[in-house]
N, C-alpha and C positions, 0 to 999 in steps of 0.2 A: 429475240423475239422476233415474231409472226410480222409479217407484210401485213398492210390492208388490202384485202380485196373493193377493187374497183364494183356500184356497181354496175357497168357498163356491163362486165365479165360474168356476173350471176347468174345460173341457170335461172330460168323463171319460177315464180314460188310456188309452191305445190299450194289445188286448190286444199282450205279444208273448212267445216262445218264447223257451226256454233251451237249450241242451241241457246236458244233465251230465253228467258223469265217465261213467256206462253207457250215453250215445251215444241215453238218452232224452229227448223232449222234454218239458218243466216249464213249466206255469205259476206266473209269478209269483201272489202272493195278493194283496187289495185293498191291505193294507198294506205292501206291498211297492213297488204300483203306486203310493202315495199320493206315497210318497216317492221316486222316480224323478221322478214331475212335479213338486214340487220342488222336488230338486236340476237341473229344467232351471229353474222361473223361475229361483229363484237365479243359476245360470251363467250366465245370454243377459242378467242386468247388468253383468259384466264383462268384460271381454279373456281374462284369467284370474287363477286362482285356486288357491290348495292344497288339497287334502283334508283339511287341517287346518281354511281359513277355513271352508271347505264345511260339517266339522262343527258350528262355531260358529252358522254358520250355522242348520243345522238341528238343534241346539239350543234355540237362543234360540226357536222355532218350536214343539217340543216332540214332534218326529217322535222325538230318539232320543235315548236317555239321555247325559247327560256321563259317560262311562267310556271305560277301553279299548272294551268288548264296542261300545258306544253308535261310536267312530269307525273302528273295526273293521267295523260295517256301512256307516259312509260307503264306506270304503274300497273294499269286497268293490262295492258299489251303482256307483260308479263303473268299478268293472274291467267289470261285469256290459254297464254301458248304451253303454261303448268299441265295446268286441267286439262288441256286439248292433247300433252305426251308430246308436243314440241321442243320444248323447252324442259331440261333435265332440273326438277325440283334443286341438286342440289346448286346451282351454279348463281343464283339469288340468297345472297347473306342477308340477315337484320340484325345489324349487330345489335341495334337499340331494346332488343329482348330476347332475354337467354333463361335458359330451364336450367336450372340449378340444382343440385343432389349433391348429397358429400359421399365421396367413393370409397363402396365396400365390396371385400374378397371374401371368397369360396373358406378360403385355405389361406395359411399362413405361408407355402406354398406359394399359392397363388401372388400375394404382395409379394415377395421375395422376387418372382419372376419379371412381375411391372418392373419393381424396382429398378431392376440388373436392365429391363428395356429402357428407361429414363432414364438412367444415371447419365450424364456430361459434365464432361472439365470444365470451370468458367473460364473461359479467353480470359475474362479479365481482370482476375485475383494477383497475376504478378506482372502485370502492366504498370505503367507510370505515374498513366491517364487514366480516366472512364468518360466512356462514349455515349454520349443515350442521343437519339433523333426523335424530335422533338415535330410536329408535326400540327398547321392549325385545322384541317381537315379530316373527320374520323372518314368520311370518303374514301383516306385513301387507302386505309389501313390493309384493307386485304390487299393490297398491292409491295406494302413498304414490308409489314409483319411478317411472312417471308424471308427476305431476306435480314431481318435484324433478328428472328428466328436463330439463322443462320449461323450468324456469328455472334450469337450472346448479346447481343444490344438491347440496353433496354429504348421501350418505344413510348411516348407517350401524346395522343389525341385530344388535343388541345377545346377540340369542337367549337369551334371559332375565336379562344380567348382563354385565356387562363385562368384559373381560378383560384382563389386563399387556399385553399384545403392542397390543390394540386400541389403548389409550390410550398406547402407546409410541408406534404407527405414528401415529396423530391429534397428537399432541403435536409431533414431525416437522415432519409437515405445516404446523400450525398456527405453527413454529418457523421454516418454511421461507417462508411468506406473508408473518408479521411485521406483521400488525394484526391490531386488537381483535376476538374472534368471540364470534357467538351461535350456543348448540348448545343446539336447541327438543327 
């Protein structure tokens, strides 16, 4: 994991111009440029993250208050930064909105090629216990999923609390597997 860069060792943020709704040029204030700079430091440490994850990182650095207003400031900053080209669009993920489409292939050959690429052994099929990772905060999915995916471990984001539906579906899966389980 990369170590964080202190604000004292950072180069001065570059001057950025944003067009306002009145079609005039705006120069961000020094406080905003510092925020932009720290957003880049944090987002460079991760492949992708949610605005909420970024907000928590900024509150721990004392750059925004832990409030709806602070959250909105981070959300607005990421929009400005992405539109201006400072922050790549792919760095911010929106787990609450998903594009859905049934997958299709041009030919049977393409399907077989994709199947070969997607194939992986079930690491847990012959283990005496089944391990699952459950997390209260969906905002941590971007950090946890790469690890659970690598090892074929089920990940469940409870989004604050467990629902009857997720408990039922998990119970059905555990019954189907038919072995002791460990949920962390």
